[in-house]
Every structure is written in structure tokens, then in C-alpha cells.
C-alpha positions in Angstrom: 64.0 222.7 86.7 65.5 219.3 87.5 63.2 216.5 88.5 64.5 213.4 90.0 61.9 211.2 88.3 60.1 212.0 85.1 57.3 209.7 84.1 56.2 211.6 81.0 59.3 213.0 79.2 59.1 216.2 77.2 59.5 214.4 73.9 56.5 212.2 74.8 54.1 215.2 75.2 52.0 215.3 72.0 51.9 218.4 69.9 48.7 220.5 70.3 46.5 221.2 67.3 47.4 224.9 67.7 50.5 226.3 69.3 48.4 228.5 71.6 47.2 225.3 73.3 50.6 223.6 73.7 50.9 225.0 77.2 47.8 223.0 78.2 49.2 219.6 77.2 52.6 220.5 78.7 51.0 221.7 81.9 49.0 218.5 82.2 52.0 216.3 81.6 53.9 218.3 84.2 51.1 217.8 86.7 51.2 214.1 86.1 55.0 214.1 86.7 54.6 216.1 89.9 51.9 213.8 91.3 54.1 210.8 90.3 57.0 212.2 92.2 55.0 213.0 95.4 53.1 209.6 95.4 56.4 207.7 95.0 57.7 209.2 98.3 55.1 207.3 100.3 55.6 203.7 101.5 52.8 201.1 101.4 52.2 201.5 105.2 51.9 205.3 104.8 48.6 204.9 102.9 46.7 204.7 106.3 48.4 207.9 107.7 46.3 210.9 108.5 47.3 213.8 110.7 44.0 214.4 112.3 40.8 212.3 113.0 38.8 214.4 110.5 41.5 214.4 107.9 41.7 212.0 104.9 44.3 209.3 104.8 47.1 209.4 102.2 45.3 206.5 100.4 42.0 208.3 100.5 43.5 211.4 98.9 45.2 209.4 96.2 42.1 207.5 95.4 40.1 210.7 95.4 42.5 212.2 92.9 42.2 209.3 90.5 38.5 209.1 90.7 37.8 212.8 90.6 40.1 213.3 87.7 38.1 210.7 85.8 34.9 212.5 86.7 36.3 215.9 85.7 37.5 214.7 82.3 34.5 212.5 81.5 31.5 214.4 82.9 32.6 218.0 82.6 35.1 218.1 79.7 33.6 215.2 77.7 36.7 213.1 77.2 36.4 209.3 76.5 37.3 207.7 79.8 37.6 204.2 81.2 34.6 203.2 83.3 34.8 204.5 86.9 35.1 201.0 88.3 38.3 200.5 86.2 40.1 203.6 87.4 41.8 202.3 90.6 44.5 199.7 90.3 44.0 196.2 91.6 47.0 196.5 93.9 46.8 199.5 96.2 50.4 200.7 96.6 51.8 204.2 96.1 53.7 202.9 93.1 50.6 201.2 91.5 48.5 204.3 92.0 51.2 206.4 90.4 51.6 204.1 87.5 47.8 204.0 86.9 47.6 207.8 87.1 50.4 208.2 84.4 48.7 205.6 82.2 45.3 207.5 82.3 47.1 210.8 81.9 48.9 209.7 78.7 45.5 208.9 77.0 44.1 212.2 78.1 47.1 214.0 76.7 46.5 212.5 73.3 42.9 213.7 73.3 43.6 217.2 74.7 46.3 217.8 72.1 43.8 217.2 69.3 41.2 219.8 70.4 40.8 223.1 68.7 39.8 226.6 69.9 36.1 226.0 69.5 36.2 222.9 71.7 38.2 224.6 74.4 35.9 227.6 74.4 32.6 225.6 74.5 30.6 226.3 77.6 29.7 223.1 79.5 28.0 222.3 82.8 30.3 222.3 85.8 28.4 221.2 88.9 25.8 223.9 89.4 27.3 226.5 86.9 28.4 226.6 83.3 31.9 227.5 82.2 34.2 227.2 79.2 36.1 223.9 79.0 39.4 225.7 79.3 38.2 227.2 82.6 37.2 223.7 83.8 40.6 222.3 82.8 42.4 224.9 84.9 40.1 224.2 87.9 41.2 220.6 87.6 44.9 221.7 87.7 44.2 223.8 90.8 42.4 220.9 92.4 45.3 218.6 91.8 47.8 221.2 93.1 45.7 221.5 96.3 45.9 217.8 97.0 49.5 217.5 96.0 50.4 220.3 98.5 48.3 218.5 101.1 50.3 215.3 100.6 53.5 217.4 100.7 52.6 218.4 104.3 51.9 214.7 105.1 55.3 213.8 103.8 56.9 216.3 106.0 54.9 215.1 109.0 56.1 211.6 108.2 59.7 212.9 108.2 60.0 211.9 104.5 61.6 213.8 101.7 59.5 216.4 99.8 60.3 216.2 96.1 60.9 219.3 94.0 57.8 220.1 92.0 58.3 223.9 91.4 61.9 224.4 92.4 64.3 223.6 95.2 62.9 222.3 98.5 64.6 221.8 101.9 65.3 218.3 100.6 66.2 218.9 97.0 68.7 221.5 95.7 70.9 221.8 92.7 73.5 224.2 91.4 71.8 227.2 89.8 68.6 226.9 91.9 67.8 230.3 93.2 65.0 230.3 95.8 63.4 233.7 96.6 63.7 233.8 100.4 64.8 237.4 100.9 63.7 240.9 100.0 66.9 241.3 98.0 66.1 238.2 95.8 62.5 239.5 95.4 63.8 242.9 94.2 65.6 241.5 91.2 64.3 242.6 87.8 
């Protein structure tokens, strides 16, 4: 994978307490990098864009991501988090939102890397059910992916470039990228 902009480099990802959990900290750092790339494609005046009267604006989705991540990590996973009224940046621009998200993510990475199997497998309340912390973490990743994809659609509707977050896009290609767009490609073993 070749990302145009990497906010948290591989050598900045902390080492997990156990090798079996390294994929968790690497995945969370990767998610932060993907969000950073997508949010940076928006201009300040795009924050008010929404494709439908009942849809959320770009700015509302980004603010929701920052606030809901704080809630997930504090309430459900039990991480030490900044107070909710300190999550959003003073200046509301795509760049300041992205910088704040990376700043908060770096602190979470340090904490997550230190946790052991017992911590990850502890059952905790999650809304109206109880689940293992590791399950809650993966729900968080899926929630973020949902909103990142939503903003990818918004970028396309605004006729802006959609950055590569999993591989080549219509806007981003590189030598050696091999998208699976045919039966022949899907048939490879």
C-alpha cells in the first residue's frame, strides 16, 4: 500500500504487550491515517455540504466521529480520555479536525499497546448489551469505516479526489497495484 499522507508512521506505532495484539494497535493507527487522508480532501467550505436534507453535513459527521470515539474509548473500553468538552478543536477546519483526531489517537495507541489478554477479554457494558472489550474495539473500527465510506461518497459528489485507503481508487493508482475488477483477477490463487 502506498499512502500519499501518513500521519502516524509505522515506526511510531507502539509495540503491544503481546505479539498477538500488535494487529490491534497497527489497525487503529491505520484507521487514524485513513481518516486523516479523507478529512484532508475537504475544504473549509465543504463542511456544510450534505447531499440530502435528511443527511448529515461533512462537519457533523467529522464532529460525530471525534465525539463518539471519545465515548467508545472512555465509557465502553475504560480508557483515560480528555473531557468531552475538550475533544473538538477550537478552529473548525478539516485540517484542525484531522490534527486533533491524530493527537487523540496517539494517546489511545499508547494505552492500547499496554493491555494484556485479560483486559481485552473482559466483558464490559456496551449500550444495552455486554461484550468483550476486543469486540467493542472492532465495533469502533467498523463504525469509523462506515463514516469514512460515507465521506468518500461525499468527496465524489463534490468532484474531489478520493484518497486510497485500501488500495487504488479511480483517483490514485501506482505501479504494482492490482485491483480485482474481473472474474479472471478474482480467480487467482
